[in-house]
N, CA, C and O atoms as a CHARMM CRD file, in Angstrom:
* protein
*
  224
    1    1 MET  N     27.89100  26.59000   0.34900 PROA 1      0.00000
    2    1 MET  CA    27.21300  26.74500   1.66900 PROA 1      0.00000
    3    1 MET  C     25.77800  27.25200   1.53200 PROA 1      0.00000
    4    1 MET  O     24.90700  26.84400   2.30000 PROA 1      0.00000
    5    2 THR  N     25.52400  28.12600   0.57800 PROA 2      0.00000
    6    2 THR  CA    24.11900  28.62900   0.42900 PROA 2      0.00000
    7    2 THR  C     23.22200  27.63100  -0.04500 PROA 2      0.00000
    8    2 THR  O     22.01500  27.69200   0.18700 PROA 2      0.00000
    9    3 ASN  N     23.80200  26.63200  -0.75800 PROA 3      0.00000
   10    3 ASN  CA    22.97600  25.39400  -1.15200 PROA 3      0.00000
   11    3 ASN  C     22.42500  24.65800   0.09700 PROA 3      0.00000
   12    3 ASN  O     21.28900  24.18800   0.04000 PROA 3      0.00000
   13    4 LEU  N     23.08100  24.54900   1.08900 PROA 4      0.00000
   14    4 LEU  CA    22.63600  23.81300   2.29100 PROA 4      0.00000
   15    4 LEU  C     21.40600  24.51700   2.90700 PROA 4      0.00000
   16    4 LEU  O     20.50400  23.88700   3.46000 PROA 4      0.00000
   17    5 VAL  N     21.42600  25.92300   2.77200 PROA 5      0.00000
   18    5 VAL  CA    20.23500  26.67500   3.32200 PROA 5      0.00000
   19    5 VAL  C     18.95400  26.25200   2.66800 PROA 5      0.00000
   20    5 VAL  O     17.88700  26.17700   3.27700 PROA 5      0.00000
   21    6 ILE  N     19.11600  25.97300   1.36900 PROA 6      0.00000
   22    6 ILE  CA    17.92000  25.50100   0.61600 PROA 6      0.00000
   23    6 ILE  C     17.57100  24.13300   0.71800 PROA 6      0.00000
   24    6 ILE  O     16.40400  23.75000   0.79500 PROA 6      0.00000
   25    7 LEU  N     18.67200  23.30200   0.72000 PROA 7      0.00000
   26    7 LEU  CA    18.45500  21.83500   0.66900 PROA 7      0.00000
   27    7 LEU  C     17.97500  21.20000   1.98200 PROA 7      0.00000
   28    7 LEU  O     17.14900  20.28800   2.01300 PROA 7      0.00000
   29    8 ILE  N     18.51700  21.71300   3.00000 PROA 8      0.00000
   30    8 ILE  CA    18.12100  21.17200   4.27100 PROA 8      0.00000
   31    8 ILE  C     16.63800  21.36200   4.60600 PROA 8      0.00000
   32    8 ILE  O     16.03200  20.39600   5.06700 PROA 8      0.00000
   33    9 PRO  N     16.02100  22.49100   4.42000 PROA 9      0.00000
   34    9 PRO  CA    14.54800  22.63400   4.66300 PROA 9      0.00000
   35    9 PRO  C     13.72200  21.73800   3.71900 PROA 9      0.00000
   36    9 PRO  O     12.65900  21.21100   4.04700 PROA 9      0.00000
   37   10 ILE  N     14.33100  21.61200   2.48200 PROA 10     0.00000
   38   10 ILE  CA    13.55900  20.77900   1.46800 PROA 10     0.00000
   39   10 ILE  C     13.61800  19.33300   1.91500 PROA 10     0.00000
   40   10 ILE  O     12.62400  18.61800   1.79200 PROA 10     0.00000
   41   11 ALA  N     14.71400  18.89400   2.41400 PROA 11     0.00000
   42   11 ALA  CA    14.89600  17.43900   2.95200 PROA 11     0.00000
   43   11 ALA  C     13.97900  17.16900   4.12500 PROA 11     0.00000
   44   11 ALA  O     13.35300  16.11400   4.22700 PROA 11     0.00000
   45   12 LEU  N     13.91100  18.22500   5.07400 PROA 12     0.00000
   46   12 LEU  CA    13.07700  18.14900   6.25800 PROA 12     0.00000
   47   12 LEU  C     11.70600  18.04400   5.85500 PROA 12     0.00000
   48   12 LEU  O     10.98000  17.20300   6.38600 PROA 12     0.00000
   49   13 PHE  N     11.24000  18.89700   4.87400 PROA 13     0.00000
   50   13 PHE  CA     9.87600  18.93100   4.47500 PROA 13     0.00000
   51   13 PHE  C      9.48000  17.63900   3.81200 PROA 13     0.00000
   52   13 PHE  O      8.37400  17.16600   4.07400 PROA 13     0.00000
   53   14 LEU  N     10.32600  17.00400   2.93900 PROA 14     0.00000
   54   14 LEU  CA    10.05100  15.78300   2.24400 PROA 14     0.00000
   55   14 LEU  C     10.07700  14.59300   3.30300 PROA 14     0.00000
   56   14 LEU  O      9.27300  13.67300   3.15100 PROA 14     0.00000
   57   15 GLY  N     10.88500  14.57900   4.26800 PROA 15     0.00000
   58   15 GLY  CA    10.79400  13.61100   5.37200 PROA 15     0.00000
   59   15 GLY  C      9.55000  13.67100   6.08900 PROA 15     0.00000
   60   15 GLY  O      8.92500  12.63200   6.30600 PROA 15     0.00000
   61   16 ALA  N      9.10500  14.86200   6.50300 PROA 16     0.00000
   62   16 ALA  CA     7.91300  15.03900   7.19200 PROA 16     0.00000
   63   16 ALA  C      6.72200  14.64000   6.38000 PROA 16     0.00000
   64   16 ALA  O      5.74100  14.12400   6.91400 PROA 16     0.00000
   65   17 ALA  N      6.80100  14.88700   5.01500 PROA 17     0.00000
   66   17 ALA  CA     5.64300  14.50900   4.16000 PROA 17     0.00000
   67   17 ALA  C      5.57600  12.97600   4.06300 PROA 17     0.00000
   68   17 ALA  O      4.48700  12.40400   4.03600 PROA 17     0.00000
   69   18 GLY  N      6.70800  12.33200   4.01200 PROA 18     0.00000
   70   18 GLY  CA     6.71900  10.84300   3.97200 PROA 18     0.00000
   71   18 GLY  C      6.20300  10.23100   5.28500 PROA 18     0.00000
   72   18 GLY  O      5.48000   9.23500   5.29500 PROA 18     0.00000
   73   19 LEU  N      6.58700  10.84100   6.33200 PROA 19     0.00000
   74   19 LEU  CA     6.14200  10.31500   7.66900 PROA 19     0.00000
   75   19 LEU  C      4.62600  10.59100   7.74700 PROA 19     0.00000
   76   19 LEU  O      3.90200   9.75100   8.28000 PROA 19     0.00000
   77   20 ALA  N      4.13000  11.69200   7.25700 PROA 20     0.00000
   78   20 ALA  CA     2.72900  11.91900   7.29900 PROA 20     0.00000
   79   20 ALA  C      1.94000  10.95700   6.48600 PROA 20     0.00000
   80   20 ALA  O      0.86200  10.52100   6.88800 PROA 20     0.00000
   81   21 ALA  N      2.48500  10.61000   5.30500 PROA 21     0.00000
   82   21 ALA  CA     1.76700   9.70500   4.36200 PROA 21     0.00000
   83   21 ALA  C      1.80100   8.30800   5.01900 PROA 21     0.00000
   84   21 ALA  O      0.84500   7.54500   4.87700 PROA 21     0.00000
   85   22 PHE  N      2.81900   7.98800   5.68900 PROA 22     0.00000
   86   22 PHE  CA     2.81000   6.59400   6.33100 PROA 22     0.00000
   87   22 PHE  C      1.97300   6.57800   7.52000 PROA 22     0.00000
   88   22 PHE  O      1.40400   5.51800   7.78100 PROA 22     0.00000
   89   23 LEU  N      1.80200   7.58800   8.28800 PROA 23     0.00000
   90   23 LEU  CA     0.86100   7.58500   9.40700 PROA 23     0.00000
   91   23 LEU  C     -0.55800   7.60800   8.91400 PROA 23     0.00000
   92   23 LEU  O     -1.46200   7.04400   9.53100 PROA 23     0.00000
   93   24 TRP  N     -0.75600   8.32100   7.70600 PROA 24     0.00000
   94   24 TRP  CA    -2.14300   8.28800   7.19100 PROA 24     0.00000
   95   24 TRP  C     -2.50000   6.89600   6.69900 PROA 24     0.00000
   96   24 TRP  O     -3.63900   6.47600   6.90700 PROA 24     0.00000
   97   25 SER  N     -1.62400   6.16800   6.07500 PROA 25     0.00000
   98   25 SER  CA    -1.80500   4.84700   5.59700 PROA 25     0.00000
   99   25 SER  C     -2.11600   3.89400   6.74100 PROA 25     0.00000
  100   25 SER  O     -2.95700   3.01000   6.57800 PROA 25     0.00000
  101   26 LEU  N     -1.50300   4.03300   7.83400 PROA 26     0.00000
  102   26 LEU  CA    -1.71600   3.25900   9.11700 PROA 26     0.00000
  103   26 LEU  C     -3.18400   3.52500   9.51000 PROA 26     0.00000
  104   26 LEU  O     -3.95200   2.58300   9.70600 PROA 26     0.00000
  105   27 LYS  N     -3.56000   4.78000   9.62200 PROA 27     0.00000
  106   27 LYS  CA    -4.89300   5.08700  10.20200 PROA 27     0.00000
  107   27 LYS  C     -6.13700   4.69600   9.17700 PROA 27     0.00000
  108   27 LYS  O     -7.28500   4.47600   9.56100 PROA 27     0.00000
  109   28 SER  N     -5.73100   4.65600   7.93300 PROA 28     0.00000
  110   28 SER  CA    -6.79400   4.23900   6.96300 PROA 28     0.00000
  111   28 SER  C     -6.84700   2.70800   6.82100 PROA 28     0.00000
  112   28 SER  O     -7.68600   2.22500   6.06100 PROA 28     0.00000
  113   29 GLY  N     -6.04900   1.95900   7.46800 PROA 29     0.00000
  114   29 GLY  CA    -6.20500   0.54800   7.47100 PROA 29     0.00000
  115   29 GLY  C     -5.43700  -0.24700   6.24200 PROA 29     0.00000
  116   29 GLY  O     -5.77800  -1.37900   5.89700 PROA 29     0.00000
  117   30 GLN  N     -4.51500   0.37900   5.71500 PROA 30     0.00000
  118   30 GLN  CA    -3.73500  -0.19000   4.59600 PROA 30     0.00000
  119   30 GLN  C     -2.98900  -1.45400   4.94800 PROA 30     0.00000
  120   30 GLN  O     -2.80500  -2.31400   4.08600 PROA 30     0.00000
  121   31 TYR  N     -2.53500  -1.60400   6.23900 PROA 31     0.00000
  122   31 TYR  CA    -1.88000  -2.74800   6.60500 PROA 31     0.00000
  123   31 TYR  C     -2.59300  -3.65500   7.52600 PROA 31     0.00000
  124   31 TYR  O     -1.94900  -4.34900   8.31200 PROA 31     0.00000
  125   32 ASP  N     -3.91600  -3.69300   7.47900 PROA 32     0.00000
  126   32 ASP  CA    -4.68600  -4.49200   8.32300 PROA 32     0.00000
  127   32 ASP  C     -4.64600  -5.99900   7.96900 PROA 32     0.00000
  128   32 ASP  O     -4.50300  -6.85200   8.84600 PROA 32     0.00000
  129   33 ASP  N     -4.77100  -6.28500   6.72000 PROA 33     0.00000
  130   33 ASP  CA    -4.82000  -7.69400   6.22300 PROA 33     0.00000
  131   33 ASP  C     -3.66800  -7.96200   5.29900 PROA 33     0.00000
  132   33 ASP  O     -3.83700  -7.88400   4.08200 PROA 33     0.00000
  133   34 LEU  N     -2.54800  -8.26300   5.80000 PROA 34     0.00000
  134   34 LEU  CA    -1.31700  -8.57900   4.92800 PROA 34     0.00000
  135   34 LEU  C     -1.47800  -9.92500   4.36000 PROA 34     0.00000
  136   34 LEU  O     -1.07700 -10.15200   3.21800 PROA 34     0.00000
  137   35 ASP  N     -2.03600 -10.82900   5.07400 PROA 35     0.00000
  138   35 ASP  CA    -2.03900 -12.26100   4.43000 PROA 35     0.00000
  139   35 ASP  C     -3.15800 -12.44500   3.33400 PROA 35     0.00000
  140   35 ASP  O     -3.03900 -13.27700   2.43500 PROA 35     0.00000
  141   36 GLY  N     -4.26200 -11.60800   3.46600 PROA 36     0.00000
  142   36 GLY  CA    -5.35600 -11.81300   2.52600 PROA 36     0.00000
  143   36 GLY  C     -4.94300 -11.49800   1.06500 PROA 36     0.00000
  144   36 GLY  O     -5.29800 -12.24700   0.15500 PROA 36     0.00000
  145   37 ALA  N     -4.23000 -10.44400   0.85000 PROA 37     0.00000
  146   37 ALA  CA    -3.76000 -10.17000  -0.54900 PROA 37     0.00000
  147   37 ALA  C     -2.77900 -11.27800  -1.02700 PROA 37     0.00000
  148   37 ALA  O     -2.76700 -11.64000  -2.20400 PROA 37     0.00000
  149   38 ALA  N     -2.00700 -11.77400  -0.14200 PROA 38     0.00000
  150   38 ALA  CA    -1.03800 -12.76100  -0.60600 PROA 38     0.00000
  151   38 ALA  C     -1.74200 -14.13500  -0.88400 PROA 38     0.00000
  152   38 ALA  O     -1.28400 -14.86600  -1.76200 PROA 38     0.00000
  153   39 GLU  N     -2.77900 -14.48200  -0.20100 PROA 39     0.00000
  154   39 GLU  CA    -3.50000 -15.78200  -0.46500 PROA 39     0.00000
  155   39 GLU  C     -4.67100 -15.60300  -1.50200 PROA 39     0.00000
  156   39 GLU  O     -5.19200 -16.59600  -2.00800 PROA 39     0.00000
  157   40 ARG  N     -5.06400 -14.37300  -1.80200 PROA 40     0.00000
  158   40 ARG  CA    -6.09600 -14.20200  -2.76500 PROA 40     0.00000
  159   40 ARG  C     -5.77600 -14.60700  -4.21300 PROA 40     0.00000
  160   40 ARG  O     -6.65300 -14.88900  -5.03000 PROA 40     0.00000
  161   41 ILE  N     -4.50000 -14.61600  -4.46400 PROA 41     0.00000
  162   41 ILE  CA    -4.04600 -15.00200  -5.84800 PROA 41     0.00000
  163   41 ILE  C     -4.11400 -16.43900  -5.94100 PROA 41     0.00000
  164   41 ILE  O     -4.14000 -16.91400  -7.07700 PROA 41     0.00000
  165   42 LEU  N     -4.15000 -17.28000  -4.86800 PROA 42     0.00000
  166   42 LEU  CA    -4.10000 -18.76000  -4.94000 PROA 42     0.00000
  167   42 LEU  C     -5.59700 -19.27800  -5.05300 PROA 42     0.00000
  168   42 LEU  O     -5.78600 -20.45800  -5.34600 PROA 42     0.00000
  169   43 ILE  N     -6.63100 -18.44800  -4.83400 PROA 43     0.00000
  170   43 ILE  CA    -7.92600 -18.92200  -4.85600 PROA 43     0.00000
  171   43 ILE  C     -8.48900 -18.80500  -6.27900 PROA 43     0.00000
  172   43 ILE  O     -8.48000 -17.72900  -6.87800 PROA 43     0.00000
  173   44 ASP  N     -9.01500 -20.01900  -6.84200 PROA 44     0.00000
  174   44 ASP  CA    -9.40100 -20.12400  -8.17400 PROA 44     0.00000
  175   44 ASP  C    -10.82000 -19.86100  -8.17800 PROA 44     0.00000
  176   44 ASP  O    -11.62000 -20.55700  -7.55200 PROA 44     0.00000
  177   45 ASP  N    -11.16300 -18.77900  -8.93600 PROA 45     0.00000
  178   45 ASP  CA   -12.67400 -18.37500  -9.00600 PROA 45     0.00000
  179   45 ASP  C    -13.45200 -19.14400 -10.10300 PROA 45     0.00000
  180   45 ASP  O    -14.63500 -19.44500  -9.94900 PROA 45     0.00000
  181   46 ASP  N    -12.79500 -19.43000 -11.13700 PROA 46     0.00000
  182   46 ASP  CA   -13.42500 -20.18200 -12.28700 PROA 46     0.00000
  183   46 ASP  C    -13.41000 -21.61000 -12.19400 PROA 46     0.00000
  184   46 ASP  O    -12.47000 -22.20300 -11.66500 PROA 46     0.00000
  185   47 ALA  N    -14.44900 -22.21800 -12.70400 PROA 47     0.00000
  186   47 ALA  CA   -14.37900 -23.73600 -12.85600 PROA 47     0.00000
  187   47 ALA  C    -13.50600 -24.04700 -13.96200 PROA 47     0.00000
  188   47 ALA  O    -13.34400 -23.25400 -14.89000 PROA 47     0.00000
  189   48 PRO  N    -12.89300 -25.25700 -13.89400 PROA 48     0.00000
  190   48 PRO  CA   -11.90500 -25.70400 -14.94800 PROA 48     0.00000
  191   48 PRO  C    -12.57800 -25.88700 -16.35500 PROA 48     0.00000
  192   48 PRO  O    -11.90900 -25.67900 -17.36700 PROA 48     0.00000
  193   49 ASP  N    -13.78200 -26.24000 -16.42700 PROA 49     0.00000
  194   49 ASP  CA   -14.48200 -26.45400 -17.70100 PROA 49     0.00000
  195   49 ASP  C    -15.16900 -25.24200 -18.25200 PROA 49     0.00000
  196   49 ASP  O    -15.84800 -25.31200 -19.27600 PROA 49     0.00000
  197   50 GLY  N    -14.99500 -24.09800 -17.56000 PROA 50     0.00000
  198   50 GLY  CA   -15.59400 -22.93900 -18.10600 PROA 50     0.00000
  199   50 GLY  C    -17.08000 -22.64400 -17.61700 PROA 50     0.00000
  200   50 GLY  O    -17.61900 -21.56000 -17.83700 PROA 50     0.00000
  201   51 THR  N    -17.67800 -23.64400 -16.96400 PROA 51     0.00000
  202   51 THR  CA   -19.02000 -23.41100 -16.41700 PROA 51     0.00000
  203   51 THR  C    -18.98200 -22.60700 -15.18700 PROA 51     0.00000
  204   51 THR  O    -17.93000 -22.45400 -14.56700 PROA 51     0.00000
  205   52 LYS  N    -20.21700 -22.03200 -14.77500 PROA 52     0.00000
  206   52 LYS  CA   -20.19300 -21.32100 -13.46800 PROA 52     0.00000
  207   52 LYS  C    -20.08400 -22.22700 -12.34800 PROA 52     0.00000
  208   52 LYS  O    -20.66100 -23.31300 -12.40300 PROA 52     0.00000
  209   53 SER  N    -19.41000 -21.89700 -11.34300 PROA 53     0.00000
  210   53 SER  CA   -19.29100 -22.64000 -10.12600 PROA 53     0.00000
  211   53 SER  C    -20.59600 -22.58400  -9.18100 PROA 53     0.00000
  212   53 SER  O    -21.48000 -21.75100  -9.38000 PROA 53     0.00000
  213   54 GLU  N    -20.64800 -23.45400  -8.22200 PROA 54     0.00000
  214   54 GLU  CA   -21.90500 -23.42800  -7.47700 PROA 54     0.00000
  215   54 GLU  C    -21.94300 -22.23300  -6.49400 PROA 54     0.00000
  216   54 GLU  O    -23.00800 -21.98200  -5.92900 PROA 54     0.00000
  217   55 ASP  N    -20.84700 -21.48600  -6.25900 PROA 55     0.00000
  218   55 ASP  CA   -20.85600 -20.32400  -5.42900 PROA 55     0.00000
  219   55 ASP  C    -21.43100 -19.11100  -6.07900 PROA 55     0.00000
  220   55 ASP  O    -21.79600 -18.17600  -5.36500 PROA 55     0.00000
  221   56 ASP  N    -21.54300 -19.05000  -7.39000 PROA 56     0.00000
  222   56 ASP  CA   -22.07900 -17.85200  -8.08400 PROA 56     0.00000
  223   56 ASP  C    -23.54400 -17.79000  -7.97600 PROA 56     0.00000
  224   56 ASP  O    -24.16200 -16.86100  -8.49500 PROA 56     0.00000
């Protein structure tokens, strides 16, 4: 029973810390562009023959 007196506040603190971290990530814009990171891997930056592309 005395273990619950210690474990319940620890669990509440960890839950509040996780919620605070999630809210901070929302405010800092971590979830603004979800499609950009997924599509960035598909963009080929290098020319196939190893020369620089015209965009550089």
